[in-house]
N, C-alpha and C positions, 0 to 999 in steps of 0.2 A: 503493500500500500504506501502510494506516495504521501510523505508528510509534508506539513507546513514549510519546514526548513529546505526540503528538497525543492519545493515551489518557489521559494523564495531565492534560492540559488539558481534555479533555472531562469527566473525573471532577471535576475543581476546578469547572467551571462548573456541574455538577449540584449539587455541594455548596453553592455559593454561592446558588444559586436555592433550594434546599431550606431552607438556614438562614434566608434572608430570610421565606420563607412560615412557618416554624416561629416566627421572631419576631413576625410579624404576629399568629399565632394567640395567643401569650403575652401581647401587649399588649392584645388584645381581652379576653382572658381576665381579666386583672389589673383592666381597666376595669370588667368585669362584677362581679368581686370587690368593686371600691370601692364599686360602686352598691349591693351587698348589704350592705356595711358600714354605709352611710348610709341604709338603711331600704327601698331598692327591691328586693322580692323576686320581681320578675317574670321578669327574664332568669335563664338557666342558666349558672351560672359553671362552664363546662367546655369543653373543645375542641369538642365538638359544639354547645354554645351560643354559642360564639365564631363558629363557621362560619355558624350561623342569624343571628347579629346582622350578621355581614359581607354576607350575602346580601340583607338589607334596606336597604344603602346604595346610592347611584347606581352604576350598573354592577356591581351585586352578583353577578349570574349570572356576569360574566367573571372577577370577583375570586374568586369562590368556586372555580371551575375552576382558576384560577392557583394557589390554594393546594393542591387536589388534585394537580395536575401536581407542584408543589413539593415535597410531601410523599413522593410516590412516587419522585421523583428522588433525595431525601434518604435514602429506604430502600435504594435501589440503589447510592448513594455508600457509604453506611455499611457495607454488606455487602462491597462490592469493596475498600473501604479496609481493612476488618478482615482480609480474605484476602490481598490485595495488599501493604499497608502494612506486614505483619508476616512477610513471606515469609522475612527472614533470621533472625527469632527461633527460639527452641528450640520444641520442640514444646508444651510446656505452656503457654508464653507465647502461642503462636500460637492454641491451642485455647480459651484464656482470651479473646483478643481477638476470636475468631471467635463465641464465645458471647454476649460482650457486644454485638457488633455486631448479630448475629441479633435479640438482644433488643430493642434499640433500634429496628432496622428494623420489628419487628411493631408497635411502638408508632406509628411514622410512618405505617405502612400503615393502622393503625385510624383515624387522623386523616384520611387521604386518602379512606378508604373513606366516613367521615362526611360529607367534602365532597362526594363524588360522590352521595350519597343526597340531601343537601340541593339540589345542583344539579339534580338530577333530579326533584325533589319528592317521594320516597320516604321522606324522613327528616324532614318538616317539622313534625311533631307529636310530642307526648309525650317523656318522659325515656328515659334508657336503661334496658334490662331488666336490669340488674346483679343486683337482688334475685330475679328469675326464673331467672336463670342459676345463682345460688348455691343457690336452692331445689331445682334439678335435680341439682346436685352432691351435696347434702346428702342427697337420696333414695338415692343409691346406698350399697352397703357401703363404710363407712369415709369417708362423706362428709364428715362433721364434722371429721376429721382432715386431710382433704385441704384443706378451706376454711381451717382454722386454720393449716395449714402455709404455705398461699398467703399468708394475711395476715401471718405472720411474716416470710416473704420479702419482702414488700412494705414492711414496717417496716424491714428490713435495709437495703434499697435506700435508703429514705429517709434512714436513719443515715448510710448511705455518702455521700449528697449533702451531708448536713450536714458530715461530715468533710472532704469535698472543699472546702467553703467555707472551713473553719476553716485546713485545711493548705495552702490557696491551690494545690492541684494542678492547678486549671483554667488556670492561667498557662502551662502546657505548649501550650495550645491556640492561645496568641497569639505571634506573631513576637516574636523577640527585640528588633527594633528599636522595638516598640510597647510593651514593657515598662518604659520609662522615662519620665521626665518627667509632664507633666499628663495625657497620653494614657494612659500606664501607670497612673497612678493612677486614673483614671476607670475604665478596664478592670477593674482589681483590684476596686474596690469595687462595680461592677455584677455582677461574677461571683460575690463573696462574698455579697451581698444575693440574688441570684438563685438560686444553688444551695442557701442556707440555707433560703429560702422555700419552694421546691420540695419540699426534704427535709422539712419540717414538713408540707406539705400531703400529701405521698405517704404519711409515716409516720401520719398520722390516717386515711387511707384503709386502711391495713394493719390499723390497730387496731380499724376498724368491722367487717372480716372476721373479725378474731380474735373479736370480741364476739358476732358472729352465729354463729359456730361454737360458742362457749361455752354461749349460750343457746338455740341451735338455733332462732333467729329470722332468717331470710334478709332480711327487710325491714330489718334494722338494718345490713345492709351497703349499700356504695355507692360512688360514684365521686368525682371531684373536687368537684362541685357539692355533695353530702352532707356531704363533709369540711369544706368552707369553711362550711356552714351549723353544722355541730358545733362549729367554732371559734367562731363568733359566738354561740354559747350560752354559752361559758365566762365566767368573771368578767373583766370588761374587754374582752368579746368583740368590740365594735366597733373598739376600738383594735388589739386582735391582729390581726384580719381585715385592717384598713387596712394594717399592716406587712407582711402576708403578700402582699396585694394589690401594694403597691409592689415587693416582692421578686419576685413574678412579672413586673410589668413590666420590673424589671431584668434579668431573665433574658432577656427578649424582645430587649432593647437589646443584651446581651451576644452574642446570636446575631447580631445585625447587626454587631457588632464582628468576630465570626469570619468573617463573610461576606466582609468586605473584606481579608482576608489573601491574600498571595501564594497560599499554599496553606492551605485552611481545615480540613484535617484536624488 
């Protein structure tokens, strides 16, 4: 019979594998963003672009499948942790944790599906159809309001990540024994840079959706790649994009740090 301890161990292993996969994706996205900052506009600086880049490496097929499995495991771990890890909380906290866990799980599943599509050859060409999806939503009654509200929600999430970086709330994810000394300092600055950079990038994505809704131009919306191009077009764009890219790399390294914890939740 499987014991509670065995179940917790299985959850921890799934979480570690998933966090390593998530870290790898962020490292590659950061590298692609750095290339974009230095003038190479060939690659797509997004999760799907990172998976495609990974597929082109030696043993790329194996690595892409490993990322796909890792992301699905991370999604399962996130949902189970949200439910079981907050069983003793009150109803409002449990519902909040469950909603956040499911939301993050959806993002992980999206990356996993992208990896499966690349591994099977069905997602090897073209960019994401964000603008076409936005156009379909805008065609329905109240579509502009829906897209605008979604954009504001995304901006809010980006702001929350920036607040997380500033307040150092992410340190709760690191064991107390790793919060001191040189290791603790490294984890702290990786987390601050990573969460801040992700917050900026996600905030730009949200602003693109708000702008698309306000102007009724679906093609103005976009994902991470479009957001990073938008950063590049600002004054001192290459410098700003380089900082964001390094922050995304830092987030990937922070994911590795979380994966090494005794309990990565």
